[in-house]
ZAMARGU-4260 file (C-alpha; in steps of 0.2 Angstrom, whole numbers, plus 5000, padded with zeros to 4 digits):
<rodrens>
0) 5372/5242/5522 | 5360/5250/5509 | 5366/5261/5495 | 5357/5276/5504 | 5366/5271/5520
5) 5383/5271/5510 | 5378/5288/5503 | 5374/5296/5520 | 5391/5290/5526 | 5400/5297/5511
10) 5390/5313/5513 | 5395/5316/5531 | 5413/5311/5528 | 5421/5313/5511 | 5409/5326/5504
15) 5409/5337/5519 | 5428/5338/5520 | 5428/5343/5502 | 5415/5356/5503 | 5424/5364/5518
20) 5438/5367/5506 | 5430/5370/5489 | 5412/5377/5489 | 5401/5372/5474 | 5399/5384/5460
25) 5380/5387/5464 | 5369/5384/5478 | 5357/5375/5467 | 5359/5367/5450 | 5344/5365/5439
30) 5339/5362/5421 | 5332/5376/5410 | 5315/5369/5415 | 5319/5372/5434 | 5321/5354/5438
35) 5334/5352/5451 | 5350/5342/5446 | 5356/5330/5460 | 5374/5330/5465 | 5375/5312/5462
40) 5363/5299/5453 | 5361/5283/5463 | 5352/5267/5458 | 5334/5266/5463 | 5336/5247/5466
45) 5348/5237/5478 | 5364/5234/5468 | 5376/5222/5477 | 5391/5227/5465 | 5388/5246/5468
50) 5401/5249/5482 | 5415/5238/5474 | 5413/5243/5456 | 5407/5261/5457 | 5408/5268/5474
55) 5407/5286/5477 | 5417/5300/5469 | 5433/5305/5479 | 5433/5287/5486 | 5441/5270/5481
60) 5439/5264/5467 | 5437/5281/5460 | 5426/5275/5446 | 5415/5290/5448 | 5429/5303/5449
65) 5444/5308/5459 | 5435/5323/5468 | 5419/5321/5478 | 5410/5336/5468 | 5420/5335/5452
70) 5415/5350/5441 | 5401/5356/5452 | 5415/5365/5462 | 5428/5368/5449 | 5429/5365/5430
75) 5443/5355/5423 | 5458/5365/5418 | 5457/5372/5400 | 5474/5370/5392 | 5478/5374/5374
80) 5494/5365/5368 | 5504/5379/5360 | 5521/5384/5355 | 5530/5389/5339 | 5544/5400/5332
85) 5553/5409/5346 | 5550/5411/5364 | 5544/5429/5361 | 5531/5423/5348 | 5525/5409/5359
90) 5524/5421/5374 | 5512/5432/5364 | 5501/5417/5361 | 5501/5411/5379 | 5496/5429/5385
95) 5482/5429/5371 | 5475/5412/5377 | 5475/5418/5395 | 5466/5434/5391 | 5453/5423/5382
100) 5449/5412/5397 | 5462/5398/5396 | 5466/5392/5414 | 5483/5383/5411 | 5497/5383/5399
105) 5503/5369/5389 | 5520/5370/5381 | 5524/5362/5364 | 5543/5362/5360 | 5551/5360/5343
110) 5559/5344/5338 | 5578/5349/5342 | 5573/5354/5359 | 5563/5338/5361 | 5579/5327/5357
115) 5591/5338/5367 | 5599/5349/5353 | 5602/5368/5353 | 5595/5378/5339 | 5613/5381/5332
120) 5617/5362/5331 | 5619/5356/5313 | 5606/5343/5316 | 5593/5356/5320 | 5594/5364/5303
125) 5577/5367/5296 | 5568/5362/5311 | 5570/5376/5323 | 5553/5383/5329 | 5543/5372/5317
130) 5532/5361/5328 | 5534/5370/5344 | 5544/5383/5352 | 5563/5383/5352 | 5571/5383/5369
135) 5590/5381/5370 | 5594/5391/5386 | 5587/5399/5402 | 5586/5416/5392 | 5574/5408/5380
140) 5564/5401/5395 | 5564/5418/5403 | 5557/5426/5388 | 5544/5412/5386 | 5536/5416/5402
145) 5539/5435/5402 | 5524/5444/5411 | 5517/5427/5416 | 5518/5425/5435 | 5523/5407/5438
150) 5515/5406/5455 | 5498/5410/5447 | 5497/5398/5432 | 5498/5379/5430 | 5510/5374/5416
155) 5511/5358/5407 | 5527/5354/5397 | 5527/5341/5384 | 5545/5335/5385 | 5552/5318/5388
160) 5570/5314/5386 | 5577/5331/5392 | 5563/5334/5404 | 5574/5336/5419 | 5583/5350/5410
165) 5568/5359/5405 | 5560/5358/5422 | 5577/5365/5429 | 5575/5380/5418 | 5557/5383/5423
170) 5562/5382/5442 | 5577/5394/5438 | 5565/5406/5429 | 5553/5405/5444 | 5567/5409/5456
175) 5572/5425/5446 | 5553/5430/5447 | 5555/5428/5466 | 5543/5413/5466 | 5547/5398/5478
180) 5548/5382/5469 | 5536/5375/5482 | 5522/5386/5474 | 5525/5379/5457 | 5510/5369/5449
185) 5511/5360/5433 | 5517/5344/5424 | 5531/5337/5414 | 5527/5323/5402 | 5543/5314/5407
190) 5537/5297/5400 | 5552/5289/5391 | 5544/5271/5389 | 5530/5277/5377 | 5544/5285/5367
195) 5552/5268/5364 | 5535/5261/5360 | 5526/5274/5349 | 5534/5291/5347 | 5553/5290/5345
200) 5560/5306/5353 | 5571/5297/5365 | 5590/5301/5368 | 5597/5289/5381 | 5596/5270/5384
205) 5583/5264/5396 | 5593/5262/5412 | 5600/5281/5413 | 5583/5287/5406 | 5574/5278/5421
210) 5587/5286/5433 | 5583/5303/5426 | 5564/5300/5430 | 5567/5294/5447 | 5579/5308/5451
215) 5564/5320/5446 | 5552/5310/5457 | 5564/5311/5472 | 5569/5330/5470 | 5551/5335/5467
220) 5543/5325/5482 | 5555/5336/5493 | 5556/5353/5484 | 5541/5355/5471 | 5527/5346/5480
225) 5513/5352/5469 | 5521/5347/5453 | 5516/5332/5443 | 5532/5323/5440 | 5526/5313/5425
230) 5512/5312/5413 | 5511/5293/5409 | 5505/5294/5391 | 5492/5284/5382 | 5489/5298/5370
235) 5503/5294/5359 | 5500/5275/5360 | 5482/5278/5353 | 5489/5291/5340 | 5500/5277/5334
240) 5485/5266/5331 | 5481/5256/5347 | 5463/5251/5352 | 5456/5259/5368 | 5460/5243/5378
245) 5478/5243/5372 | 5479/5262/5377 | 5473/5258/5395 | 5484/5242/5396 | 5500/5249/5389
250) 5499/5265/5398 | 5496/5257/5415 | 5510/5244/5412 | 5522/5259/5409 | 5515/5267/5425
255) 5519/5251/5434 | 5536/5251/5428 | 5539/5269/5434 | 5533/5264/5451 | 5544/5249/5452
260) 5559/5259/5447 | 5556/5272/5460 | 5554/5259/5473 | 5570/5251/5467 | 5578/5268/5469
265) 5573/5268/5487 | 5558/5279/5487 | 5543/5276/5497 | 5527/5274/5486 | 5517/5286/5496
270) 5530/5299/5494 | 5529/5300/5475 | 5513/5292/5470 | 5502/5307/5472 | 5513/5317/5460
275) 5510/5304/5446 | 5498/5309/5432 | 5492/5302/5416 | 5488/5308/5398 | 5474/5300/5388
280) 5467/5302/5370 | 5449/5306/5368 | 5444/5297/5352 | 5429/5296/5341 | 5418/5282/5348
285) 5410/5292/5361 | 5402/5279/5373 | 5418/5268/5373 | 5429/5283/5377 | 5418/5288/5392
290) 5419/5270/5398 | 5438/5269/5395 | 5442/5284/5407 | 5431/5276/5420 | 5439/5259/5418
295) 5457/5266/5419 | 5453/5275/5435 | 5446/5259/5443 | 5460/5248/5437 | 5474/5260/5443
300) 5467/5261/5460 | 5467/5243/5462 | 5485/5242/5456 | 5491/5255/5468 | 5482/5248/5483
305) 5483/5229/5480 | 5500/5227/5471 | 5510/5241/5478 | 5501/5242/5495 | 5500/5261/5494
310) 5491/5268/5510 | 5486/5286/5505 | 5470/5288/5495 | 5479/5301/5485 | 5491/5287/5479
315) 5477/5277/5472 | 5470/5291/5461 | 5472/5291/5443 | 5472/5310/5438 | 5473/5313/5420
320) 5474/5326/5406 | 5465/5323/5390 | 5469/5329/5372 | 5457/5326/5358 | 5463/5314/5344
325) 5474/5322/5332 | 5474/5306/5321 | 5456/5308/5318 | 5457/5326/5311 | 5455/5327/5292
330) 5463/5339/5279 | 5447/5337/5269 | 5433/5348/5274 | 5443/5354/5290 | 5427/5363/5297
335) 5421/5345/5301 | 5435/5344/5314 | 5426/5356/5325 | 5412/5343/5327 | 5424/5329/5330
340) 5433/5338/5343 | 5417/5343/5352 | 5411/5325/5353 | 5429/5319/5359 | 5430/5333/5372
345) 5412/5329/5378 | 5418/5311/5381 | 5433/5317/5391 | 5422/5328/5402 | 5409/5314/5405
350) 5423/5303/5409 | 5430/5314/5422 | 5446/5322/5415 | 5456/5335/5426 | 5462/5345/5412
355) 5458/5346/5393 | 5466/5352/5377 | 5455/5353/5361 | 5463/5352/5344 | 5460/5366/5332
360) 5451/5363/5315 | 5466/5366/5304 | 5479/5355/5313 | 5479/5342/5299 | 5485/5356/5288
365) 5497/5367/5297 | 5500/5375/5314 | 5484/5382/5321 | 5480/5401/5319 | 5474/5412/5333
370) 5456/5411/5327 | 5456/5392/5326 | 5463/5390/5343 | 5450/5402/5350 | 5436/5391/5342
375) 5444/5376/5350 | 5445/5384/5367 | 5427/5391/5365 | 5422/5372/5362 | 5427/5368/5380
380) 5419/5384/5387 | 5402/5380/5379 | 5403/5362/5386 | 5407/5369/5403 | 5395/5384/5404
385) 5381/5380/5392 | 5378/5361/5391 | 5374/5356/5409 | 5385/5341/5409 | 5396/5348/5422
390) 5382/5350/5435 | 5381/5332/5441 | 5395/5320/5445 | 5398/5305/5433 | 5381/5308/5425
395) 5382/5292/5414 | 5385/5281/5428 | 5372/5267/5429 | 5369/5266/5411 | 5368/5248/5406
400) 5379/5250/5391 | 5392/5262/5400 | 5394/5250/5414 | 5396/5235/5403 | 5409/5244/5392
405) 5418/5250/5408 | 5419/5232/5414 | 5424/5225/5397 | 5438/5238/5395 | 5445/5234/5412
410) 5445/5215/5409 | 5454/5217/5392 | 5467/5228/5400 | 5469/5216/5414 | 5473/5202/5402
415) 5486/5213/5393 | 5494/5217/5410 | 5495/5199/5414 | 5504/5195/5398 | 5516/5209/5401
420) 5520/5203/5418 | 5524/5186/5411 | 5536/5194/5400 | 5545/5202/5414 | 5536/5219/5414
425) 5534/5234/5402 | 5552/5237/5398 | 5555/5218/5393 | 5539/5218/5383 | 5545/5234/5374
430) 5562/5226/5370 | 5553/5211/5363 | 5543/5222/5352 | 5527/5216/5360 | 5518/5232/5362
435) 5524/5239/5346 | 5518/5224/5336 | 5501/5224/5345 | 5499/5243/5341 | 5504/5240/5322
440) 5492/5226/5320 | 5478/5237/5327 | 5483/5252/5316 | 5483/5240/5301 | 5466/5233/5305
445) 5459/5251/5307 | 5466/5257/5291 | 5459/5242/5281 | 5442/5245/5288 | 5443/5263/5281
450) 5449/5257/5264 | 5435/5244/5263 | 5422/5258/5269 | 5418/5247/5284 | 5422/5262/5294
455) 5416/5279/5287 | 5426/5294/5289 | 5415/5309/5283 | 5423/5319/5269 | 5437/5306/5266
460) 5429/5289/5260 | 5412/5295/5259 | 5402/5312/5257 | 5417/5320/5248 | 5416/5337/5240
465) 5426/5347/5228 | 5433/5361/5238 | 5446/5375/5239 | 5453/5378/5256 | 5451/5396/5261
470) 5457/5395/5279 | 5470/5407/5286 | 5487/5399/5287 | 5500/5401/5300 | 5518/5402/5294
475) 5534/5401/5304 | 5547/5413/5297 | 5564/5404/5292 | 5573/5419/5299 | 5569/5414/5317
480) 5582/5400/5315 | 5595/5413/5311 | 5590/5424/5326 | 5591/5409/5338 | 5609/5405/5332
485) 5614/5423/5334 | 5607/5424/5352 | 5616/5408/5356 | 5632/5415/5349 | 5630/5430/5360
490) 5626/5420/5376 | 5642/5409/5373 | 5653/5425/5371 | 5646/5434/5387 | 5645/5420/5400
495) 5659/5414/5412 | 5667/5400/5401 | 5678/5394/5415 | 5663/5391/5426 | 5654/5382/5412
500) 5669/5370/5410 | 5669/5367/5428 | 5651/5363/5429 | 5651/5352/5414 | 5665/5342/5421
505) 5655/5340/5437 | 5641/5334/5427 | 5651/5320/5419 | 5656/5314/5436 | 5638/5315/5443
510) 5632/5305/5428 | 5645/5292/5431 | 5639/5291/5449 | 5622/5290/5458 | 5619/5307/5465
515) 5602/5316/5461 | 5606/5326/5445 | 5592/5339/5447 | 5601/5351/5458 | 5616/5351/5446
520) 5604/5354/5431 | 5597/5369/5440 | 5615/5376/5444 | 5620/5373/5426 | 5606/5382/5417
525) 5607/5396/5430 | 5625/5399/5423 | 5619/5399/5405 | 5624/5381/5401 | 5613/5376/5386
530) 5601/5362/5384 | 5612/5354/5370 | 5628/5356/5380 | 5620/5347/5395 | 5612/5333/5384
535) 5628/5331/5374 | 5638/5329/5390 | 5626/5315/5396 | 5627/5307/5379 | 5646/5306/5381
540) 5644/5296/5397 | 5628/5286/5393 | 5627/5284/5374 | 5612/5285/5364 | 5598/5272/5362
545) 5596/5264/5345 | 5580/5255/5342 | 5581/5237/5335 | 5570/5230/5321 | 5556/5218/5326
</rodrens>
């Protein structure tokens, strides 16, 4: 069958079904000179590897994208990761972003929330509201989404160890808004393995942590079908210093571990695989990054179809969110970060991302201001509406260099996956320190290259200038911590304490058993039990994880 025959088959089947659901943005896409832009570029000469290596968008192996028309029908979701201070202050920022054209919310939580402590816990002192929004109870979550209809927005929450509790709060708030949980759309990060590898905001040991994840898989597959139950994250692995190949390999290795845990818990692969999502970094090497996204998509499709025997095409798809690389931002000449972010964002779009966050120019210095966030959002909008790169599917396909890099990244990642399998899987490799050591070695080599000026960082090791920073600065008022403590005191004084004690006792018994914890989390938060109280109850049963030195 010729490529043209294959194209005609795709056009009459996969493409037609897609267009029946989602019309394209225009009847005709063309350049500024009036040249028509084809939906899909194809090789002009016969290519025996085309069908197996590239295929067609919306079809296995998804190298060219998970949707048949990609951005010709709908742009990627434009999310700006935001959250600071109190729920009230963050709510104002969310509504500001939505008014300025953002199409999805992305919630940043403060450090105490990330590790399951209330704002009035002694360990939270000095950290409340500093690197994200402080959420201790359903009342905070209700304020966070005040005047934001949860059936109309897609919400991503960057939360891991206590992800089930925060999702329970979100569901409970939706119920209070009169929204059926089946209508909710969004993602929780919920990726604990990368916390052990690269980030450190874990609470519980691996076994109960994996149980919490599979409980969420099972609950959402039945009750919240449009929710992405995990965002398997390569972003933080790359931020810790990994190479692009390591980012793909270690992320997919963790993904494999989650699938295996779900299967072991008795779930059917096709019941939950379609709700898995991924989170990648968009780094500086533009062409390598485009190839990285394509290689990850192709490799995951093979893993799901060949290794796990998934039957549904939706189970083979690697759908991912991208954030530009925070580790590449410089405090020196911070305006240069706008250029870095633009290049990185463009690589994500050309690589086929489903949603995107663009970092603000001042994030190497402090929390971003409204102005810098608006510039970051406008960067995405200019790429979408003015650059023309969204008018054709996978426009760099067929480039000799792009296809070579895609193949090489896939091969390198496969080699790593084979080594990890030999060790007994991702968790065993983490316990042995393998992933951590590989990342540390890569980070050390990268830093040496900068110090020796083998790698130039503009404004840092070359092209420096004397400068006085004149950027506006966002400050978090220390008084918000006092306010949060007072609100929690009032909550504890006004709730039904006997019911609280009954529910926490019920939670102890459930944690010792095997029942799905999500319904109980929802019942707890609806009755004003706090995040910290739930997590401390689980700590009393499961203990805490302590990392070993390697």
